[in-house]
N, C-alpha and C positions, 0 to 999 in steps of 0.2 A: 525703838525710835521710827522703824520702816515701818510697821504697823503701825501707828498714830500718825505717821504721813498719811499713809493710805486712805484709813480713816477718813481725815482731816477734809483729804482732796473728795474723797466720795459723799461727806456733808454737803461742800461748797457744790457741785456737780446736781445735790440734791434739790439744796435752796434757788439753784440759778434755773431749774428746773419748775419748781414752784411758782415763782419770778414771773417764768415764759406763761406757763398757765392763769396768773392773776390777771397778764394782759389780755386775756382771750374775754372778759368780762368788762363792760363798759356803765360805769354809773353817773346816771343826769335825773334831772328833773324836765318833767314836761308838761306843758299846760292838758289841765282836763278837756281844755273844747278840743283840744288838737288829737287829743288821742282817741277821742271819740268820733273826730271825723276822718279819722285813719282806720277805724275800726266798719265804719262806713262805706268807705269805698274800697274796702277789702285790703287796703295794704299792712291791717293787723290783724289776721287769723284768730278768730276763736274756735278751738279746737273741742270736738266735741266728745264728751267721755262715755254717753251712756245712763249716766246717774241722773236721777230726776233732780231737779231743779224747784227748790222753795221760793216760790214767787210770793213773797210776804211781804205787801204794801206798807205794812208798818214799819220792816229794816227799812225800806225806801226812803221810805222819811225820817228815818234817824239820820240814814248818810248822808240827804242832801243838807241836815237841820248842821252835821258836822262838817261840812264844807262850806257852809254859809258863816261857819264860825271861825274856819279855819283853823280845824281840829285836823290832825296827821288822819289820813284814813289808812294807811299802809303803805308798802312797797309791793308797785308789781314787778313780774317779772315776765319777760321776753326772751323764748328762742330763737334765732334766727338760725336757718338751716333749709337744707337742699332735701332731705328727709322728709316724708307724707303723711301727715294724719289729717283723717275726715274732720272738716270744718262748717262752721254755720254757711247756708248757702243761703239762708234767710230769713228775717227776725221779724217775725207779726207778716205785717201783709209786706217790708221792703226789700225789694232781691239785693243781695249783696256782692258784689262783680266778682270775678274767678279770680284766683291769682295768677302769673302767670308760671308755668310750671318748670321753668328753664333755668330760673330765679331763685334765689334763696327767698323762705320765705320765712315773716314773721308770726309767731304764735305766742299767742300770751296765757302762758298758764298757770302764773297765779293774780287773780284779779279779777278772776272774771266775773267774779258776783258784784262788784262792783260796779264795771262795766255795763252788765248786763239790767243792772237797776236805774241806771241812768239813762238807759238807750231802752228798757218800756216806759219809763214817763217822756223820756224825746217825744217817743212814737203812740203816746197813750193808749197802751196795750190793753187790751179787754183779755182776759182768758175764763173759759167758760166749762162745765165740765160734761157730761157726757149728755145731760138732760137739758143743755143749753142755758142751763143759769151761769150767770157771772160770779165768777169766784175771788177774781184778782183787777180791780180797776186800777189800772194805773194814769188814767186820767183824772182820777179825782185824788190827787193830790193837791194841795193849799197851802200858801201862805198866809200868816196870818199880821197885817201889816199894822196892829194895833202895839204887837209887841217887838222889841228891838233885838234885833237877830245878835248882838254883842253881848246881849243877858246870857249868862250861862247858865241860869235857871229855868231857865224857860223854851221848850222848841216851839219853831216860827213854822215848821213843816208839821200839817196836819192831815188827815185822813177825814176828817170831817167839817163842813164849811162854819169858818170862824162868823161869829155874829156880827164883827165888826166888818170893816175893809178888809180885804182878800184879794189874791191872786191867784190865778193856777199857775202851780209850779210849770206845767210846760210850757206857758208864756214867757216864762224868764229866761230856759233853755234850749230854747228854740230862737236861732238870730235872726230868722225871715221875717219872724211874726211880733216880735216884739214893740216895736219905734210904732207900726200899725194898730197893735193893741192900746198899747200907751195911750194913744191919741183919741183913738175911740174912747174908750172907756172916761179918760177926762173930759172930752167935750160933751159925755152924757152926764156927767158931775157923779162917776160912780168913783169917781177914787180922786184928793184933793191934790194938790203941787205937794204937800209932804210928801205921799205914798208915790207920786212918779217920781220924787230923788231918792225912797228906797227902794223904790221897786230899780231903777239903772244902778243900786247899791249891791243889790241882788245880783243882777246879772255881771257886771263887774267883779262880783266875788267868784262865781263861776265859771267865766271865761277864764279869767284868772288865775285861779285855783290851781298852784303847781305839784305836779305826784312825783313820788321818788319812784323810779324807773333801775332797774337792774336788767341789762340788754347783755346775753352772753351768747357766745356765735364759735365756731369751731369745736363744739363738743358733740359725739355721739351720744346715740338716745339712754346707751346705759349709761354715764355719764350725769347727763341730765335727771337720770331717774334716781341718782345716788345724791345728789343737789338739792333734789328735791325732799326728799327723806331726810335725807341729815340739816335740811332746815323746815322741816315738819309741814311742809307745804302741798298744796297741789297731788290732793291726795285721789281725787278723782282719775289722774293719767297714769296711775302708776301702773294697772294693769296694761294699758294701749304702749305706753314708753317700752314696758318689758317686752309685749310683743313683735315693738319695732325691731327690738334688738337682738330678737332672736333668729 
């Protein structure tokens, strides 16, 4: 009986330890627009992995199409820590502010591809090969206004100029230019009343898109590495996290 009581007490301790550990992560939602602004301000860092990134414009178009249709695009994972990881200080021509080294830093470990695609479209990023030829042009993503974005059978975001009325994707996701752009194009007769209302819906869909976000803190790099491996995500950072923990 004493042995059983000892085992029972040990089990309770383990459960309490697990419960305490579970409190070290926070699951919530975040507006996509807010997340992008935090990345641009350097409040959420994009750690560098050394792995080549696939700058596929068509995949970026599919991502935005999913966002406009309010499809889920996967959960994002952020690690808040005082441990240091190399992170992007520049994206295209945009300089990303440095984080304060004395304060905990938030690193985006899972979801980088999605965020980089959105940033590339926002900044109209153009990538060239060694010969100077443009190989990926994120300024040439278009919204086909003749299609209904609620139609699950049709992609509204395309890499080729639609034959009917259209808008540049970058005009929709750039908060600073959408009103001016809409007014100018409507005044010039390029878009109709219906197009204006439709573009406002697109803007609202992007700005109000809710992303699922998990934030983990007070875990060391070894624990974070184990979390990533168990969930099959963040493979690009396995080496870096392993090196931090050595």
